[in-house]
DSSP file (Angstrom, degrees, kcal/mol; ACC not computed):
  #  RESIDUE AA STRUCTURE BP1 BP2  ACC     N-H-->O    O-->H-N    N-H-->O    O-->H-N    TCO  KAPPA ALPHA  PHI   PSI    X-CA   Y-CA   Z-CA
    1    1 A M     >        0   0    0      0, 0.0     4,-1.7     0, 0.0     5,-0.1   0.000 360.0 360.0 360.0 -33.6  111.2  262.7   57.4
    2    2 A A  H  >  +     0   0    0      1,-0.2     4,-1.9     2,-0.2     5,-0.1   0.903 360.0  53.4 -65.1 -40.7  110.4  264.3   60.8
    3    3 A E  H  > S+     0   0    0      1,-0.2     4,-2.7     2,-0.2     5,-0.2   0.872 104.3  54.6 -62.7 -37.1  106.7  264.5   59.6
    4    4 A E  H  > S+     0   0    0      1,-0.2     4,-2.4     2,-0.2    -1,-0.2   0.919 108.1  49.4 -63.0 -41.7  106.6  260.8   58.8
    5    5 A K  H  X S+     0   0    0     -4,-1.7     4,-2.1     1,-0.2    -1,-0.2   0.888 110.4  49.9 -65.2 -37.5  107.7  259.9   62.3
    6    6 A K  H  X S+     0   0    0     -4,-1.9     4,-1.9     2,-0.2    -2,-0.2   0.933 112.1  47.5 -61.3 -47.8  105.1  262.2   63.8
    7    7 A N  H  X S+     0   0    0     -4,-2.7     4,-1.1     1,-0.2    -2,-0.2   0.883 112.4  49.4 -64.0 -36.3  102.4  260.6   61.8
    8    8 A A  H  < S+     0   0    0     -4,-2.4     3,-0.3    -5,-0.2    -1,-0.2   0.883 112.2  47.4 -67.5 -37.7  103.5  257.1   62.5
    9    9 A A  H  < S+     0   0    0     -4,-2.1    -1,-0.2     1,-0.2    -2,-0.2   0.817 111.2  52.8 -74.9 -29.7  103.7  257.9   66.3
   10   10 A A  H  < S+     0   0    0     -4,-1.9    -1,-0.2    -5,-0.2    -2,-0.2   0.678  84.7 102.5 -77.8 -19.3  100.2  259.5   66.2
   11   11 A A  S  < S-     0   0    0     -4,-1.1     2,-0.0    -3,-0.3    -3,-0.0  -0.476  79.4-117.3 -76.2 134.9   98.5  256.6   64.5
   12   12 A P        -     0   0    0      0, 0.0     2,-0.4     0, 0.0    -1,-0.1  -0.368  26.2-121.1 -71.4 146.5   96.5  254.5   66.9
   13   13 A A        -     0   0    0     -3,-0.0     2,-0.3    -2,-0.0    -3,-0.0  -0.681  22.7-123.9 -87.2 136.9   97.7  250.9   67.3
   14   14 A T        -     0   0    0     -2,-0.4     2,-0.4     1,-0.0    -1,-0.0  -0.603  22.7-130.6 -79.7 136.4   95.2  248.3   66.5
   15   15 A A        -     0   0    0     -2,-0.3     2,-0.5     1,-0.0    -1,-0.0  -0.717  13.7-139.9 -88.5 133.3   94.6  245.9   69.3
   16   16 A K        -     0   0    0     -2,-0.4     2,-0.6     2,-0.0    -1,-0.0  -0.805  10.7-147.6 -94.9 126.9   94.8  242.2   68.5
   17   17 A V        -     0   0    0     -2,-0.5     2,-0.3     2,-0.0    -2,-0.0  -0.814  12.3-143.8 -99.5 121.8   92.1  240.1   70.2
   18   18 A A        -     0   0    0     -2,-0.6     2,-0.6     1,-0.0    -2,-0.0  -0.632  11.0-131.2 -85.4 140.8   93.3  236.6   71.0
   19   19 A V        -     0   0    0     -2,-0.3     2,-0.5     2,-0.0    -1,-0.0  -0.829  22.1-141.0 -92.6 120.5   90.8  233.7   70.6
   20   20 A K        -     0   0    0     -2,-0.6     2,-0.5     0, 0.0    -2,-0.0  -0.724  17.6-170.0 -86.9 127.4   90.9  231.6   73.7
   21   21 A K        -     0   0    0     -2,-0.5     2,-0.2     2,-0.0    -2,-0.0  -0.938  25.0-119.5-114.0 138.8   90.6  227.9   73.2
   22   22 A S        -     0   0    0     -2,-0.5     0, 0.0     1,-0.1     0, 0.0  -0.516  10.8-144.4 -75.9 146.0   90.2  225.6   76.0
   23   23 A D  S    S+     0   0    0     -2,-0.2     2,-0.2     2,-0.1    -1,-0.1   0.718  75.8  92.7 -77.6 -22.9   92.9  223.0   76.4
   24   24 A E  S    S-     0   0    0      1,-0.0     2,-0.4    -3,-0.0    -2,-0.1  -0.516  74.3-135.6 -79.0 141.5   90.4  220.4   77.6
   25   25 A K        -     0   0    0     -2,-0.2     2,-0.1     1,-0.0    -2,-0.1  -0.794  26.7-117.1 -93.5 136.0   88.9  218.1   75.0
   26   26 A L        -     0   0    0     -2,-0.4    -1,-0.0     1,-0.1     2,-0.0  -0.400  29.2-111.3 -70.4 145.9   85.1  217.7   75.4
   27   27 A S     >  -     0   0    0      1,-0.1     4,-2.7    -2,-0.1     5,-0.2  -0.290  31.9-102.6 -73.7 167.1   83.8  214.2   76.2
   28   28 A F  H  > S+     0   0    0      1,-0.2     4,-2.3     2,-0.2     5,-0.2   0.923 122.6  47.5 -56.4 -48.6   81.7  212.4   73.6
   29   29 A I  H  > S+     0   0    0      1,-0.2     4,-2.3     2,-0.2    -1,-0.2   0.879 111.2  51.5 -65.8 -37.0   78.4  213.1   75.3
   30   30 A E  H  > S+     0   0    0      2,-0.2     4,-2.8     1,-0.2    -1,-0.2   0.917 110.5  49.4 -63.1 -45.2   79.3  216.8   75.7
   31   31 A R  H  X S+     0   0    0     -4,-2.7     4,-2.3     2,-0.2    -2,-0.2   0.891 110.9  49.6 -64.9 -37.7   80.2  217.0   71.9
   32   32 A V  H  X S+     0   0    0     -4,-2.3     4,-2.6     2,-0.2    -1,-0.2   0.927 112.1  47.9 -61.9 -46.5   76.9  215.4   71.0
   33   33 A K  H  X S+     0   0    0     -4,-2.3     4,-2.3     1,-0.2    -2,-0.2   0.926 112.5  48.7 -61.7 -44.3   75.0  217.8   73.2
   34   34 A K  H  X S+     0   0    0     -4,-2.8     4,-2.7     2,-0.2    -1,-0.2   0.893 109.5  53.0 -60.5 -41.2   76.8  220.7   71.8
   35   35 A W  H  X S+     0   0    0     -4,-2.3     4,-2.8     1,-0.2     5,-0.2   0.945 110.8  46.9 -61.2 -48.2   76.1  219.5   68.2
   36   36 A F  H  X S+     0   0    0     -4,-2.6     4,-2.4     1,-0.2    -1,-0.2   0.904 111.4  50.3 -61.9 -41.8   72.5  219.3   68.9
   37   37 A R  H  X S+     0   0    0     -4,-2.3     4,-2.3     2,-0.2    -1,-0.2   0.924 113.1  47.2 -61.5 -46.1   72.4  222.8   70.5
   38   38 A D  H  X S+     0   0    0     -4,-2.7     4,-2.1     1,-0.2    -2,-0.2   0.906 111.8  50.2 -63.6 -41.1   74.2  224.2   67.5
   39   39 A M  H  X S+     0   0    0     -4,-2.8     4,-2.5    -5,-0.2    -1,-0.2   0.897 110.4  50.0 -63.9 -38.6   71.8  222.4   65.1
   40   40 A K  H  X S+     0   0    0     -4,-2.4     4,-1.4    -5,-0.2    -2,-0.2   0.927 112.0  47.6 -67.8 -40.7   68.8  223.7   67.0
   41   41 A S  H  X S+     0   0    0     -4,-2.3     4,-0.5     1,-0.2    -1,-0.2   0.879 112.6  48.1 -68.4 -33.5   70.1  227.2   66.8
   42   42 A E  H >X S+     0   0    0     -4,-2.1     3,-1.1     1,-0.2     4,-0.7   0.889 108.4  55.2 -69.3 -41.8   70.9  227.0   63.1
   43   43 A L  H 3< S+     0   0    0     -4,-2.5     3,-0.4     1,-0.3    -1,-0.2   0.780 100.2  60.0 -65.8 -27.2   67.4  225.5   62.4
   44   44 A K  H 3< S+     0   0    0     -4,-1.4    -1,-0.3     1,-0.2    -2,-0.2   0.737 101.4  54.5 -72.2 -20.0   65.8  228.5   64.0
   45   45 A K  H << S+     0   0    0     -3,-1.1    -1,-0.2    -4,-0.5    -2,-0.2   0.686  85.2 106.6 -83.6 -18.6   67.6  230.8   61.4
   46   46 A V     <  -     0   0    0     -4,-0.7     2,-0.8    -3,-0.4    -3,-0.0  -0.362  66.9-139.9 -67.4 137.8   66.1  228.8   58.4
   47   47 A V        -     0   0    0     -2,-0.1    -1,-0.1     0, 0.0    -2,-0.1  -0.875  23.5-149.9 -94.5 101.0   63.3  230.6   56.5
   48   48 A W        -     0   0    0     -2,-0.8     2,-0.0     1,-0.1     0, 0.0  -0.547  14.8-115.6 -80.6 136.2   60.9  227.7   55.8
   49   49 A P        -     0   0    0      0, 0.0    -1,-0.1     0, 0.0     0, 0.0  -0.304  29.4-112.9 -70.7 152.5   58.8  228.0   52.6
   50   50 A T     >  -     0   0    0      1,-0.1     4,-2.6     4,-0.0     5,-0.2  -0.392  30.6-105.8 -78.6 164.2   55.0  228.2   52.9
   51   51 A P  H  > S+     0   0    0      0, 0.0     4,-2.2     0, 0.0     5,-0.2   0.834 123.0  54.6 -58.1 -34.4   52.9  225.3   51.7
   52   52 A K  H  > S+     0   0    0      2,-0.2     4,-2.5     1,-0.2     5,-0.1   0.913 108.3  47.1 -66.3 -41.8   51.9  227.4   48.7
   53   53 A Q  H  > S+     0   0    0      2,-0.2     4,-2.8     1,-0.2     5,-0.3   0.916 112.7  52.0 -62.9 -44.1   55.7  228.0   47.7
   54   54 A T  H  X S+     0   0    0     -4,-2.6     4,-2.4     1,-0.2    -2,-0.2   0.923 110.7  46.3 -59.1 -44.7   56.3  224.2   48.2
   55   55 A A  H  X S+     0   0    0     -4,-2.2     4,-2.5     2,-0.2    -1,-0.2   0.931 113.1  49.6 -64.3 -44.6   53.5  223.2   46.0
   56   56 A K  H  X S+     0   0    0     -4,-2.5     4,-2.2     1,-0.2    -2,-0.2   0.938 112.6  46.8 -58.3 -49.9   54.5  225.7   43.3
   57   57 A S  H  X S+     0   0    0     -4,-2.8     4,-2.2     1,-0.2    -1,-0.2   0.886 112.1  51.5 -60.8 -40.8   58.1  224.5   43.4
   58   58 A S  H  X S+     0   0    0     -4,-2.4     4,-2.7    -5,-0.3     5,-0.2   0.923 108.1  50.5 -64.2 -43.7   57.0  220.9   43.3
   59   59 A V  H  X S+     0   0    0     -4,-2.5     4,-2.6     1,-0.2    -1,-0.2   0.914 112.4  47.5 -64.2 -41.9   54.8  221.5   40.3
   60   60 A V  H  X S+     0   0    0     -4,-2.2     4,-2.0     1,-0.2    -1,-0.2   0.902 112.8  49.7 -68.3 -36.5   57.8  223.2   38.4
   61   61 A A  H  X S+     0   0    0     -4,-2.2     4,-2.1     2,-0.2    -2,-0.2   0.937 112.8  45.3 -65.2 -47.9   60.1  220.4   39.3
   62   62 A I  H  X S+     0   0    0     -4,-2.7     4,-2.6     1,-0.2    -2,-0.2   0.919 112.3  52.1 -64.1 -43.3   57.7  217.7   38.1
   63   63 A A  H  X S+     0   0    0     -4,-2.6     4,-2.3    -5,-0.2    -1,-0.2   0.904 109.9  49.0 -60.9 -39.4   57.0  219.6   34.9
   64   64 A M  H  X S+     0   0    0     -4,-2.0     4,-2.7     2,-0.2    -1,-0.2   0.881 109.2  52.6 -67.2 -38.4   60.7  219.9   34.2
   65   65 A I  H  X S+     0   0    0     -4,-2.1     4,-2.5     2,-0.2    -2,-0.2   0.935 110.6  48.1 -64.5 -44.5   61.2  216.1   34.8
   66   66 A V  H  X S+     0   0    0     -4,-2.6     4,-2.4     2,-0.2    -2,-0.2   0.925 112.0  48.5 -63.2 -42.7   58.4  215.3   32.3
   67   67 A V  H  X S+     0   0    0     -4,-2.3     4,-2.2     1,-0.2    -1,-0.2   0.932 112.5  48.4 -63.9 -44.9   59.9  217.7   29.7
   68   68 A C  H  X S+     0   0    0     -4,-2.7     4,-2.7     1,-0.2    -1,-0.2   0.885 110.5  52.0 -60.0 -39.6   63.4  216.2   30.2
   69   69 A A  H  X S+     0   0    0     -4,-2.5     4,-2.8     1,-0.2    -1,-0.2   0.915 109.8  48.4 -61.6 -45.3   61.9  212.7   29.9
   70   70 A I  H  X S+     0   0    0     -4,-2.4     4,-2.2     2,-0.2    -1,-0.2   0.893 112.2  48.6 -64.0 -40.7   60.2  213.5   26.7
   71   71 A V  H  X S+     0   0    0     -4,-2.2     4,-2.9     2,-0.2     5,-0.2   0.958 113.2  47.4 -63.8 -50.4   63.3  215.1   25.2
   72   72 A L  H  X S+     0   0    0     -4,-2.7     4,-2.8     1,-0.2    -2,-0.2   0.911 110.6  52.4 -55.6 -45.0   65.4  212.0   26.2
   73   73 A W  H  X S+     0   0    0     -4,-2.8     4,-2.7     2,-0.2    -1,-0.2   0.914 109.4  49.8 -56.7 -46.6   62.8  209.7   24.8
   74   74 A G  H  X S+     0   0    0     -4,-2.2     4,-2.5     2,-0.2    -2,-0.2   0.952 111.9  47.0 -56.5 -53.0   62.9  211.6   21.4
   75   75 A F  H  X S+     0   0    0     -4,-2.9     4,-2.7     1,-0.2    -2,-0.2   0.930 113.2  49.5 -56.6 -44.3   66.7  211.4   21.3
   76   76 A D  H  X S+     0   0    0     -4,-2.8     4,-2.3     1,-0.2    -2,-0.2   0.894 112.0  47.3 -67.2 -40.4   66.6  207.7   22.1
   77   77 A S  H  X S+     0   0    0     -4,-2.7     4,-2.0     2,-0.2    -1,-0.2   0.880 112.6  49.3 -67.3 -36.9   64.0  207.0   19.5
   78   78 A A  H  X S+     0   0    0     -4,-2.5     4,-2.2     2,-0.2    -2,-0.2   0.909 112.6  47.5 -64.2 -44.2   65.9  209.0   16.9
   79   79 A A  H  X S+     0   0    0     -4,-2.7     4,-2.6    -5,-0.2     5,-0.2   0.920 111.2  52.0 -63.2 -43.4   69.2  207.1   17.7
   80   80 A Q  H  X S+     0   0    0     -4,-2.3     4,-2.5     1,-0.2    -1,-0.2   0.897 109.8  48.0 -64.4 -40.6   67.3  203.8   17.6
   81   81 A A  H  X S+     0   0    0     -4,-2.0     4,-2.5     2,-0.2    -1,-0.2   0.905 112.1  50.7 -67.9 -38.7   65.9  204.6   14.1
   82   82 A V  H  X S+     0   0    0     -4,-2.2     4,-2.3     2,-0.2    -2,-0.2   0.947 112.3  45.9 -62.4 -47.8   69.4  205.6   12.9
   83   83 A V  H  X S+     0   0    0     -4,-2.6     4,-2.5     2,-0.2     5,-0.2   0.929 113.7  49.1 -66.9 -44.7   71.0  202.4   14.2
   84   84 A K  H  X S+     0   0    0     -4,-2.5     4,-2.6     1,-0.2    -1,-0.2   0.924 111.7  49.8 -57.0 -44.0   68.1  200.3   12.6
   85   85 A A  H  X S+     0   0    0     -4,-2.5     4,-1.9     1,-0.2    -2,-0.2   0.889 110.8  47.8 -61.5 -42.3   68.6  202.1    9.4
   86   86 A L  H  X S+     0   0    0     -4,-2.3     4,-2.5     2,-0.2    -1,-0.2   0.875 110.9  53.0 -68.9 -36.6   72.4  201.5    9.3
   87   87 A I  H  X S+     0   0    0     -4,-2.5     4,-1.5     1,-0.2    -2,-0.2   0.939 109.7  48.1 -61.4 -48.6   71.8  197.9   10.2
   88   88 A N  H  < S+     0   0    0     -4,-2.6    -2,-0.2    -5,-0.2    -1,-0.2   0.834 112.4  49.0 -59.3 -35.7   69.5  197.5    7.3
   89   89 A I  H  < S+     0   0    0     -4,-1.9    -2,-0.2     1,-0.2    -1,-0.2   0.961 120.9  32.8 -70.0 -52.2   71.8  199.2    4.9
   90   90 A F  H  <        0   0    0     -4,-2.5    -2,-0.2     1,-0.2    -1,-0.2   0.469 360.0 360.0 -91.9  -1.0   74.9  197.2    5.8
   91   91 A A     <        0   0    0     -4,-1.5    -1,-0.2    -5,-0.2    -2,-0.1   0.471 360.0 360.0 -99.8 360.0   73.3  193.8    6.6
């Protein structure tokens, strides 16, 4: 028990850092200015794609759209044929 007290006393205390918030509310103009400053700093961090990467991604997206359109057209045509056949059978 004596050893536990020594170890507890020897352990360094962690300092808590308080975040200071200003009590004043910023005016509308100051908030807009701050928003634009923050936006500008965030946009500097963005890694923009090269024109080659943009073109490649666009081609892939367009190709996928065409494939999905063809698949949906196929399902729609099949469903239409099934409905017409059912109508002819029961009509």
